[in-house]
C-alpha positions as CSV (number, residue, x, y, z in Angstrom):
1,M,0.0,0.0,0.0
2,F,2.8,2.5,0.9
3,K,4.6,1.8,-2.4
4,K,1.5,3.0,-4.2
5,L,1.2,6.1,-2.1
6,F,4.8,7.1,-2.0
7,G,6.2,5.6,-5.2
8,R,8.6,2.7,-5.8
9,H,11.5,2.0,-3.5
10,K,14.7,2.5,-5.5
11,E,16.9,-0.6,-5.5
12,A,20.6,0.0,-4.8
13,D,22.8,-0.5,-7.8
14,N,25.2,-3.3,-6.7
15,R,27.1,-3.4,-10.0
16,M,30.7,-2.5,-10.8
17,Y,31.6,-0.9,-14.1
18,S,34.9,-0.7,-15.9
19,P,36.3,2.8,-15.3
20,V,38.2,2.8,-18.5
21,T,38.6,0.9,-21.8
22,G,41.3,-1.8,-21.2
23,T,42.0,-5.1,-19.6
24,V,40.4,-5.9,-16.3
25,I,42.9,-7.8,-14.1
26,P,42.7,-9.4,-10.7
27,L,43.7,-7.1,-7.9
28,K,46.5,-9.4,-6.9
29,N,48.1,-8.7,-10.3
30,V,48.5,-4.9,-9.9
31,S,52.0,-3.6,-9.3
32,D,51.3,-1.7,-6.1
33,P,51.7,-4.1,-3.1
34,V,49.5,-2.0,-0.9
35,F,46.6,-2.8,-3.2
36,S,47.6,-6.2,-4.5
37,S,48.0,-7.6,-1.0
38,G,44.3,-6.7,-0.3
39,V,45.1,-4.6,2.7
40,M,43.1,-1.7,1.2
41,G,40.1,-4.0,0.4
42,E,38.9,-6.2,-2.4
43,G,38.7,-5.0,-5.9
44,F,40.3,-5.1,-9.4
45,G,42.7,-3.3,-11.7
46,V,42.3,-2.2,-15.3
47,T,45.3,-1.7,-17.6
48,P,44.0,1.3,-19.6
49,S,44.1,1.8,-23.4
50,D,42.9,5.4,-23.1
51,G,42.6,8.1,-20.5
52,N,38.9,8.6,-20.3
53,I,37.8,7.7,-16.7
54,L,34.3,6.8,-15.8
55,S,32.7,6.1,-12.5
56,P,33.1,2.4,-11.4
57,V,29.9,2.6,-9.3
58,T,26.6,4.4,-8.8
59,G,26.7,6.5,-5.7
60,T,27.9,9.8,-4.2
61,V,31.4,11.3,-4.6
62,T,32.9,11.5,-1.1
63,M,36.5,12.5,-1.8
64,V,38.7,14.0,-4.5
65,A,42.4,13.8,-3.6
66,N,44.2,17.2,-3.7
67,T,46.6,15.6,-6.2
68,K,43.7,14.4,-8.3
69,H,45.0,10.8,-8.6
70,A,42.2,9.2,-6.5
71,L,38.5,9.6,-5.9
72,G,36.2,8.1,-3.3
73,F,32.5,7.1,-3.6
74,T,29.9,5.7,-1.3
75,M,27.4,3.4,-3.0
76,D,23.7,3.4,-1.9
77,N,24.3,0.0,-0.3
78,G,27.0,1.5,2.0
79,L,30.1,0.2,0.2
80,E,32.9,2.7,0.1
81,V,34.9,2.6,-3.2
82,L,38.2,4.1,-4.1
83,I,39.4,4.6,-7.6
84,H,43.2,5.1,-7.7
85,M,44.6,6.3,-11.1
86,G,48.1,4.9,-11.6
87,V,50.8,3.8,-9.2
88,D,52.8,6.5,-7.4
89,T,51.1,9.1,-9.4
90,V,50.6,11.2,-6.3
91,D,54.1,12.4,-7.0
92,L,52.9,14.1,-10.2
93,K,50.9,16.6,-8.1
94,G,47.8,16.4,-10.3
95,K,49.4,17.3,-13.6
96,P,48.1,14.4,-15.7
97,F,44.6,14.5,-14.3
98,T,41.4,16.5,-15.0
99,I,38.6,15.8,-12.6
100,S,35.0,16.6,-13.6
101,V,33.2,15.8,-10.3
102,K,33.3,17.1,-6.7
103,P,32.4,15.8,-3.3
104,Q,28.6,15.3,-2.8
105,D,28.0,14.9,-6.5
106,K,25.7,12.0,-7.4
107,V,27.1,9.8,-10.1
108,S,25.9,6.8,-12.1
109,G,28.1,3.9,-13.0
110,G,29.8,4.6,-16.3
111,Q,29.4,8.4,-16.0
112,E,32.5,10.5,-17.0
113,I,34.4,11.6,-13.9
114,A,38.0,12.4,-15.1
115,T,40.7,12.2,-17.7
116,M,44.3,11.1,-17.2
117,D,47.2,11.8,-19.6
118,L,48.7,8.3,-20.2
119,D,51.7,9.8,-22.0
120,Q,52.6,12.0,-19.0
121,I,52.4,9.0,-16.7
122,K,54.5,6.8,-19.0
123,A,57.1,9.6,-19.4
124,A,57.4,9.7,-15.6
125,G,58.2,6.0,-15.7
126,L,55.1,5.1,-13.7
127,D,52.5,2.3,-14.0
128,N,49.1,3.7,-15.4
129,V,46.9,0.9,-14.0
130,I,43.6,2.0,-12.7
131,I,42.8,0.4,-9.3
132,V,39.2,0.0,-7.9
133,V,38.9,-1.2,-4.3
134,I,36.1,-1.4,-1.8
135,T,37.8,0.1,1.2
136,N,35.3,-1.2,3.8
137,S,35.4,-4.8,2.4
138,K,36.1,-6.3,5.8
139,D,33.1,-4.8,7.5
140,K,30.5,-4.6,4.7
141,L,31.4,-6.8,1.7
142,A,30.0,-10.3,1.6
143,K,31.0,-11.1,-2.0
144,L,32.6,-9.4,-5.1
145,D,32.5,-11.1,-8.5
146,V,34.4,-9.5,-11.3
147,E,34.8,-10.6,-14.9
148,T,38.4,-10.1,-16.0
149,G,39.5,-9.6,-19.6
150,D,39.0,-6.8,-22.2
151,H,36.2,-4.4,-21.6
152,R,35.1,-1.0,-22.8
153,A,34.7,1.9,-20.4
154,G,31.4,1.7,-18.7
155,D,30.9,-2.0,-19.3
156,F,29.3,-4.0,-16.5
157,V,32.2,-6.0,-15.0
158,G,31.0,-7.3,-11.7
159,T,28.6,-7.4,-8.8
160,T,28.8,-6.7,-5.1
161,E,26.9,-8.3,-2.3
162,V,26.6,-6.6,1.1
163,K,26.8,-8.4,4.4
164,S,23.4,-8.7,6.1
């Protein structure tokens, strides 16, 4: 009865999307040991073939690093997601990145959020892998399924399941 009076209850989007065109790889295969060890949470990496970065989830932007190399999101289901663009790119002080969102913005999975200049990152001798991790995995994540392999930016690549 209440659904008819107040509208439909919106289901949380539990999907993960490829943040960039490239090859989705298991998190354990990324070159940064802080991420590959799983200490930051469960997730995946993407070896990019271009620098157009899309949101890996539907939710709210909660953080944009001063150095523009990382953004945080909170999904409607409570999962906290970090997208980290490149390894050791914090040292580049934001130069290869253009961010098009700000904290408190609502985003949809696959929505454009940033660009990164892959040539600048390569010229600096750094790994340009995009890392997506659920930082509150230990507390909130029951299951993460991700399909590795080649994907286009915005492709559905996985699902999350929250602990009850």
